[in-house]
N, C-alpha and C positions, 0 to 999 in steps of 0.2 A: 247556463253553467256549462260550458265548453268539456270535452272529455280532456282537454289538457289539466283544466282547474280541480278535475273530482280527486277526492282523496284518494291515496294508492290501499289498495286492498290487498293485503297479503294473498300469495296465490295458495289455494287449499293442500292440504298435505296429499300426497299419492301414495295409500297404503299399498297399493299394488307394487309401485316401484321399489318400495322396502322389501317386499316377498322377493319381487325378481332378482334383486340384489345379493339378498340371503341365498337365494337358490344357485347364483353363479357362484358364491364361495363354497358352498357343498359341492358343487360339481369341480372344482378346483381341487378341493379336499379328495373329492373321489377319485380323480385321476393319478393325485399322488397315492393313494392306497392300492388303486389297481397296479401301476409300477413297481411299488413294492411287494405287491402279494398279498397285501396285508388285508384277510377275510374279514375280520372284525371291522375295521375300519370302513371296508367297503358296506358292510350291512349297515352299521350307523349310517352311513350317507343315503343307502336307500329308505332306512326310516324316515329320514329328516327329508328326503325327496318326496316320500308321501305325503307328509305333515304339510309342506311347502304347497304341492298340488293341490291339496284340499281347501287350502286359504287362497289359492290363486282362483279357482272354480268360483267360491264364495266372492271374492271381489270383484271378479269379471261380470258376474251377474248381475250386479247393482248398477252397471251401466256401459256405456260405451268407452273403449278403452282410449286412454291418451296416447298421441304419435310416439312418444318417446317410449311408452309401455309397449307398443306393439314391436318398436326396434329392438327392444331388450328381451321379447320374446324370441323374434328371430335369432338374436346371438346365442340364446338359449338351446335353440334349436340345433345350433351348430355344435356347440358344448357337447350336448347330449350325443350326437351323433360322433363324435370324437372318443368319447368315452365308452359308447358303444362298441366302436372299433376295438379299442385298447382291451376291453371284456373278451369280445371274440378271439382276438389272438391270444390271450392269457389263456383261454379254454382250449385252444388248438394247442399250444405250448403245453398246457398238462395231459390233453388227451393223447399227443404224441410221445410224450415222457412214459406214461403208462401202458402204452403199445409196446414200445423200446424194452421196458423192462419186463413185460410179460412174454416178449418174444413174437407178438402180432406184429403184422405189417405198419411200417410207419408212413407208407405214402398217403398223403392226405386224397388222391384221387381216386383211391381203392376204395370198392363200396364197403360199406361198414361190416366190421366183424360181428359174430356171435358174443353176445353179452357175458359169457363163461369164459374163462383163460384157456389156452390150448392144452391139449391132453398134456400131463405130467409137469404141468408149470401151476403150482399152488396160488391162489390169489394173493394180492400183497397191497400194500398201501405204500404210497409214495409222497415224501416229504420234499415239496419243491422251493420252499423257503429258505433252505439252506441251514 
């Protein structure tokens, strides 16, 4: 029997592909939460990313990756990099807002200030969500 006459066998499901797709959706949700400065949604995304990372490790340990899985992992790395940059930017904005409100230097290139507020300025909390 030639290979052309063999019955068609369905392609086995790729559970890792499903986990990778879920992770891409979580990263998209996380990006929206970062832009909205929604710390609760960012925390939820972090928790979900950790769950999915555990699943990825388990599934990847079962055998070699499919070509499509490897490509998706590279895409996820790029998405993670973008979210990391957004998070770092948000952190710097909050830091600068707190420095400005407390009378400290706002110069990003200045050496780090001491942890206590300058004399005469009481400690304060700033709500940056509006």
